[in-house]
N, C-alpha and C positions, 0 to 999 in steps of 0.2 A: 357762252353757250347759245346756240341758235335756237330761236323759239318759232315753232310752226304756227300757222294761223288757223288751224282747224278748230281751235277752241272758240274762235270768233263766230262760228256758225250759230251759237246760241244767242248772239246779240243781233236782233233785227228790228226791235220795236223802239221807235222814237216818236216824239210828239212835237208839233210846232207850238212854241210858247210865245212867239212874237214875230212880227214882220215889219218891214219898213223899206227904206230906200238908201242906197249908198251911191256915192259919186264915182264914176270911172274917171280916167285921166283926161277925158275929153269934156268933163263937166256934166255929163248926162246922168240923170238919176235912174238907177237900176234897182228893181225890186229884189229883196232878199227875204229869207226866212231864217229864224233861229230855232234849231232843233235841240231837244233835250233827250239824252239817252245814248247808250253805246250802240253803235251800228257798224257792222262789218265793213260795208262798202265805204263808209266815210273814213274809218280807221285806215283801211288800205290806201285810200286816196291820199290821206295825210302822210302816210309812210312813203309815198312816191315823190314827195316834195324834194327830197334829197337829190333826186335825179336832175331836177331843174337847176338846183344850185351847182351841182357838179358840172353840168353842161356849160353854165355861165363861166365858171372858173376855167374850164378847159378851153373855151373859145377865147378867153382873154389871153391865156398863156400861148395859144397857138398863133396869136397875132404878133408874136415876137416882142412881147412886152419886156421892158427893161427889167432885168433881174433884180437890181437894187431897189427899184420902186414898186415892184409887183406886190410884195407882201403888204406894204403900207396901203396901196390902192385897194387891194382886196379887203383888208380890214376896215377901210373906210366905206366900202360900197357893198359889202356882203356881210350878212349876219352869220358869222361863222360859229358863234358860240352855241347855237342850238342845232347846227347842221347834223350832229350825230344823234339827235333824238329819235328814238325808235317807238313809234306810237303803238305798234303791236305789243311790244314789251310793256309799255305803260298800261295798256288795256288788261294785261295779265296780272298787273300788280295794283292798279287803282280802280277796282271794280266793286268795292263794298258799298253799303248804303251811305257811308259818310262822303262819298265822292259823287260828283255830278259832272257829266260830259255835255258840253254845248258845242254845236257846229253851226257856223254861219254859212249859209249856202245861197248862191245865185243859180241861174240856169246853167252856168258853166261848171258848177261843182262847188266843193268846199273852199271857202276863201279864208277861213279862220277857225281856230279851235281853242277851247278853254276847258281846263279841268279844275274843279274847285273841291275844297274840303271844308266840312263844317260839322260841329261848331268849332270856332277858334277864339281863344280869349284875346280881347283887345288889349293892346299895350297902352292905349291912350284914354280909355274909358272903361268903366266897370260893367261891360256888357260882352256878349258873344257876337262875333262877326263871322264872315266867311273868309276863307283863305284861298288865294289863287295858286294852285299847285304848279300848273303849267299853262301858258298861253302863247299862241303863235299865230301869226298871219302867214298865209301862203307866200313863199318867197317872191313871187311876181308882183305882190302888192306892196313891196318895200321900196323906198326911194333908193335909186342907184344910177350911176352913170354907165353901168355895164349892161343894163337891160331896161326894157320899157316897163313902166309901172302900169298895172291894170286898174286897180281900185285904190281909193284913198280912205284913210280913217278906219280901217278894219278893226284894229286893236281897240281903239276908242269906242267904237260902236258895240263890240262884244262886251266890254266891261260895263258899259251903261246898261245894256239889256240884261246882263247877268245880275247886276245890282238891283234892277227893277224886280227881277224874279225873286231874289231873296227878301226884298222889302215887302212885296205884295203877296207872294205865295207862301213864304215861310215865316213871315212876320219878324224878320231880323231887323236890327237897327242899321242906320247908315254907317258905312265904312267897310273896309276890307284890308287885307294885308297880303304880302308876298315877299319872296326873295328874288331880287333882280340880278340878272347877269350884268356884267360891266357895260356892255354895249347898249343895254336897254335903260340905263339909269336916267338919261336925259328925258326920255319919254315919260317915265313915271313922275319925275319931278315937274315936268311941264303940265301934267294933268292935276297936280296938287298933292301928290303923295309925299310923305315926310320920312326921311331916312332916320331910323333909330339905330345908331351905329353899334350900340352895346349888344344887339342881336344879330349883327353881321356874322357870316360864317367863313372863316379862313381867308378873308380878304378877296374872295372870289364871288361870293354871293352877298348881296346887300339887302338888309331888311327894310322894307317900306310899309307904312300904313297910311290909309286915307282917313283923316279925321272926319267926324260927323259934319262939321261945318264945311269942309272942303268937298265932301261927298255930295252935299246938297248943291253947292255951286257947280260942281262937275256935271251933275244931272241936268241942271238948268242951262248948261252950255255957257256958263260965265267964266271969265278968266279968274284964276285963283290968285 
């Protein structure tokens, strides 16, 4: 069923909760802000990301790419598993008080988005933590041989700033959890998250949690 975006008109209030700098592909530090709250223009902008990915795929195919190799090359260079995500649909379903929306923005627009749920029972300690329902970097910020990357470290920066928010503003303990798509597993393992396989879902979504100790190291920018 197609969902119209008229209901988004009620979402216009956001607040900046942090700011900083991220590096572009040339190594220049570019200022960003992290906004909290549902916002119509930001949601619509995220929903347009699919157009970028589709154009990259079509450009590659139009270059007479080898049919036998094209699927492998696309899987290695394009995050296809979240290509179908509809942020308007998500806004219509994940909008109660348990959910928080975060948008990382530069002057060019939204570079990343994260939706969290709280509270969530930790599997590693007897405390409540937050849960990352969805997180995504704009497709042009992902490493690929099929297009130029604009910014580096968007996902890492969003997670760090969101964790600071839950620690400082909501007095949560260190740590968070999520279900990972197969293509994202290496990233979450790299930042120190632990796969607890008994909570995996249908061999398509893999449960990860960041322990307190690893969360502290992650925020300090240390290798886990």
